[in-house]
Every structure is written in structure tokens, then in C-alpha cells.
C-alpha positions, 0 to 999 in steps of 0.5 A: 197062456199060463195054466194054474196047477192041478192042485189050484184047479181042484181047490177052485172046484171045491170052492165053487161047490162049497159056495153054492152049498153055502148060498143054498144053506143060508137062504133056505133053512133046514126047517123047510121043504121043497115043492114042485109047482107048475107054471105055464107048462113048466115045473119049478122048485119052490122052498116052503116053510112055516112062520107061526100060522103062515106058510111061506114060499120062495122061488128056487129055480126050474125043475129041469136044471140038474144042479138044482135037483142035486142040491135039493137031494143033498140039502139035508146033509149040507153044512157050510163052512165059511172058514174053509171057504175063506182058506180056499180063497186065500190059497187061490189068490196066492196061486195067482188067481184074480180078486176084486177090490174090496168095495166091488167084492162087497157089492157083488156079495150084497147082490148075491145075499139079496137073491139076485143070482137066484132070480136069474141075474147075471154078473157081466163086465170085467168082474165076470171076466175075473171069474173065468181064470178059475173056471178055465184053469188059466192065469188072467192078470194085469190091466184086463182085470182092473175095474171099479165097475160092477155090471149086472144083467137080468131079463126084464119080466123074470120077477114078474113071471115068478111073482118075486123080486129083490129089494131096490138095487140102490137100497142094497148098495147103500147097505154096502156104502151109504154114499151110493147114489142113483145118477142119470145115464143119458149117454148109455140107453141100454143101462136101466139103472146106474149108481155111483159111490163117492169113491167112484165105484159104479154099479150098472143094471141092464135089462137085456130083453129091452136093450141091445141084441148083443146083450141078449146073446151075452146072457142067454147062456150062463155058467156058474163061477166064484168071485174070490172075495171073502169066503167066495161069492157064487155068481152066474156069469155069461159063458166064457166063449160068448163073453169073448165073442161079445167083446169083439162086437163091443170093441167096434161099437163103442163111441168112446174108443178108449176102452176098446183095447181092453175089450180086445185084450180080454177077448184075446186072452179068453180065445187062447184059453178056450182054444185049450179048454173048450174049442168046440164051444168057442167055434159054436159061439162065433158061428152063432153070432156070425149067423145073426146078420150082415151087421154083426158079421161086419162088426165081428170081422172088424173086431177080429182084425184088431186081435193079435195074429195068434187069436186070428189064426185060432178063430180061423182054425176053429170056426173057419176064415172070414170071407173077403166079402165081409171084411170091413171096407172103407165107405165109398162116396155115393155117386150122384144118379143122373136125373131122368129126362121128363117127357114134354107135355103138349097142350091138347087142342080145344 
């Protein structure tokens, strides 16, 4: 696993902070102010500003999040600089960090500007995988980074609970490429919306609370990172350790197995990086998934066996070896059970 140098790691950290500040500054002009409002026993930050005689309010996030509180404290002093961020992006790409193709990058940027990530949305899939290189300080290159798909997830009900929502996803995407069209998705019931462009780029939108439990596992813990496009696009992505464990389950579950080797390779690369950067977190994510029942244990064991020996040994060392009783076995034919003899009925004498 090749690490990026300290200078590149420092630049990525600076870009992340500047991108977060730019998002905040762009969406919440300095003429407004921030207020805490209670909802269902919790406090939430809202941005409030005046337009004419009207006082308008926009949801920001939970008051319990230190990052939001810090950004509010620095709000008056923050001035975004696109040129500086663009310079940082170019330097990081030159250092070997991955960048998306232009249309995929523009798609994620449009969702960011529409407020998707502010409303607890999460970028998942291979575009999320690209962002782990800078976050973990390693080089992730080659086939595992190639994609024309942009996958987004948001828990169903978030917008309803806070009384705010973004525009229809198709409307946002058409602003990037007018050829985007909504298409039926009968083969994948966990995708609530799918859009495809004339060039073959796909944007999928998931609602984890209404779909697979593994998607809930994937996105219930997130981290912030930057997609290296334009001046840097700040995104919320699944915690890298959960992404790695999730990919082992996905690789086994896929009906069409052509993408499974890519799943395993992404999991392998992250496991090696996490063993250096976040060994305790990786072990905890594995153990959490392992404790989720026999069905998950069988899939995790099967996915683990597809990993290179190096990553299998890493998981054994950090989280403990897989017990033999959970190792996948070939199904045995079911034996026919002998029928029980029925007691003979005797006619009662009249």
C-alpha cells in the first residue's frame, strides 16, 4: 500500500476545510444569522435571513455536531477562495489522487449545490471510494476507481421531519446534462430512482430505511471528504471501514457476479489502508456486522474467503479468525423423512 507524502496529506486537509467553508459561505450569506430551534426533544441549527418583509429560515444540522458549531463560530471570518481550492485539487491529482470523469464530477457538484449533503444525504459507490485516498493518505488507483455511476443515499423521512427538501433529482441532473432521463428499474428493488444520460452515465438514488439492512449499516455512520473535481466538492460518504465490510457482503449477494471482483478489490485495498490508519475502527465495523445474525455471518465468511491472503490475515489479526462453523459449506441434499405409520381404525360394533 503506497502512502501519499505528508505535503499531499496536508493539502488534502486544507482543501477539505476550505471546501466545507465554501459550501457554508455559498449557501448562507453573511446578512443572516443562526438560531437554535427544538424539535422532538433535540436542538437543531437553522439559518435565518430577511427578504423584504419576510423572515426566511433554512435547516443547517443538529446542534450536537461539533463541526457545525465550529463552522458557525467562524462564519463571520470565512471567505471562500475558489482559485486556491482549484490549485489544491490540481496539486493533489498530480500527486496521484483519483479524480472523477467530468460528467460524474459535475453530477455530484450539482447535488451538493442543491443541498443534498446538507440534508443528510450520502455519496456511496465507487465515487465515494475515490474520496478515501485523501482521507486515509494512500494511493488508490486503477480499475477499482473506474465508474460512470453516481450513487446517492438518503434516509427516507429526513426531509419530512425537518420540513425541507431539495428539488426533484431529475430536475437537478437535467441542469447538468439535459439528456438525463428517468428509467424503470425492475431489476434492483432497493433503488428508488434511477436516471441515465445519453452517454450512459447513471445516477441511482437509494432510501436505506426502506431497503436492505446492509444499506442502513453502510450509511448510518459517515465521514466528510472531498471529491477532486473543480474546486473540490465536499461530500458525506460512509465511514471507510463500513464501506470495506459492506463490499464483502455485496460481492456475495450480487446476482450478476461480473462486478464482484471489483467489490473484493475495493474491500482489499481499504482493509490494507485501514490496518495502517484505523485498525480499531476496522475491527469494530467487522464485529458489528458479524453480530448482525447468521445470514450476515455466512456472507461475511464467504466474502472474506475471496480476499487475498494478506487481507484475510489482517482481518484475523484485528477482529479474530472466522470460526469453522460459519465457514460457507456446500449445501447438502435434503434427506427424505420416513413417513410414520398411521394407526389402523377399527369399526365400532353397533
